[in-house]
Steps between C-alpha positions, in 0.01 A plus 500: 500500500579484872716812464211699356269376777759595764541845347125560498473381861779734611337794324164422661659466843681831456175677413337371821742705709375831647506781243729714717756217513475441125560869435799498735648205309434666165669823614818300564513394135659684210267653242545227233403239762189698597394528136544125464283441807213682328478209259459233772125548554223759511529558874866605483432704187222684686721556804794633297266726299369669816574875497646506851725203421619664178574827679705332775674269255597789273649693792726203571587396146574849368785538747681199353775530240510239228777380274374356171712289267366401158664189359436277204625166377530372147159380375346538845265758648663806652450540874491812715661436839426731793665529841381733776704637789211383718514137385757222489442339162460572130155509341441383145260707292412368155410791274531321167124457457439867583754629250365268230185716499694768310808314368409241240841392373646172628839521671468879526781673690338675797704697753405645838559877502374620838226454758320699768187421697301237314622619159780329305638626171646261245664572165436294189808487281344402167192722535704782658215562742460550875243280674339593833387212722299534821578183694197533730223606262658299211453801271743507206545772241750628249620854557468713183835579333671807644563810284845360417337200334532128578796409722684171536611358832854636460362857493388495863729594790395400851635822650319709239141393565248499783161336553263689732168334596212727596449528876137396462400141425400585144777293342621800301865599479752737347807379313784747452830475320764746384679500166742730320332664202735722301746494795228635733340278767124463455267336751227283349205416723217256434174517699300177496176684586513727195704249297707789369864606502630846582852640459694756704845628415735536795682827567834568662481517879652796682594500867329280757196288425233331712639152446302342782182523295654401167537182305827461312528351152839444336522613139869409463741314725877538493771468767618857442160671490138390494198680360209470741154656481325598825120489470281667761159660464326483163494880507880529526717412198734203552851611597828383347772396743856404405645331809876452507741381764622791708866524399746370246643244742157345552429506127830331421430241769159402368528515121714188465240278336720192498435409863189707578133475411234765554129448570272806500154567639288754690772767513766258624786300355647177631868449419627144517869415486622151413833324476608236251513140614610251234225505237250685717460814707431536871301788649712676761328835579170683451443872550180703466494867400200732470426833335568785743207739551751784544740459210323257269818288489556146620537483876636199689231314698646176633687180421409139575686384815791261455334224703212490250734526200690195623179297485368621164831522313464196273651437154289615207521524124231759432303720739203736479340712769191692600478793745200659673493789749169550681377609844847541647629164382730408214450152361736332258490160337786339310453202271813321389563195287794266531527195276123485450401547864324817617555672834275775640609753764250738665638779719311776684648819646301692766602862449393625842681232702784449252459121522536251215295178495555195284166338412561127477325343201422131449600336173291631211595196288632712216759250373460452127247784469526829315441821693231715339472784749535595864339776704406616848136577573276607786135576564350163408140486616180298471335770289 
């Protein structure tokens, strides 16, 4: 009882501070903390709902990059964990009650597909449906089946889909993915405002292309050659690109799948080389290549410096990765498991300066949990 009284007293004392000071304190918080503060009392809710506060807060929060990890434990609620490059701790976001609005089966397998802005997309394995969740407005809806019909979680490729929120604060979004239909790549696009799908078949690209204004979706990934679709204006047909490594020596060097893993995304590929160590593997090098705007082939970008590799090169049994290229920065995250313990590595490469940064992450307490999705996101806002 004393704890509740102390908490109420602290909240009351905080609200007696000058409004300018309260706003300054709130601006120093991450978005999930600000949303939690709205629930403290009516005064803080009123202050956080002020248009000027929302505008300034959105300018700050939209510049942050988030890493989201969705984990679940046997017979326990699944938890979405978020970490921002502007914070120093993980945030727990319980979405179970939101998803239960549209998923009625107990112990349903739900997987995180992707996220952008306030929108998160999850896949239901048994219902073969995609669920859109707005973490701020709490709106939840099932996306109608695409023209290909219902799809299970194994049908989705991270490098082959993209979630694009509308620039306005309407809460609407576009969801795009590419799939081979009769050996031809077709782009499927869902618009949440019209609640309809549209399809566009990609055509072979010839010569140079305006890659700076394109989004890249991978239709097929292979060490020898990938099939990538470049999507620009809605008035221009999507273009087919077939990036390869520049010469036979490079191809021979990178197609050995025994000690190399490839992670694709946003017109780039991360190539990780490992060495055997007893019953595990140890990461020993990471290179990033990107699609050349001149040739359409893979072009070397950079490799992680040896001093960073020495710190992140830990034994692992299995490893997955995620890659994002946006606004002149390439972000990669690697999640590895060794004897039941998870390790998360977040690296950022600044293309203009040519500098790699290792983002130190606190323990996410993943031991004993199952991973059910991982993604980068940006553009979180109060509206």
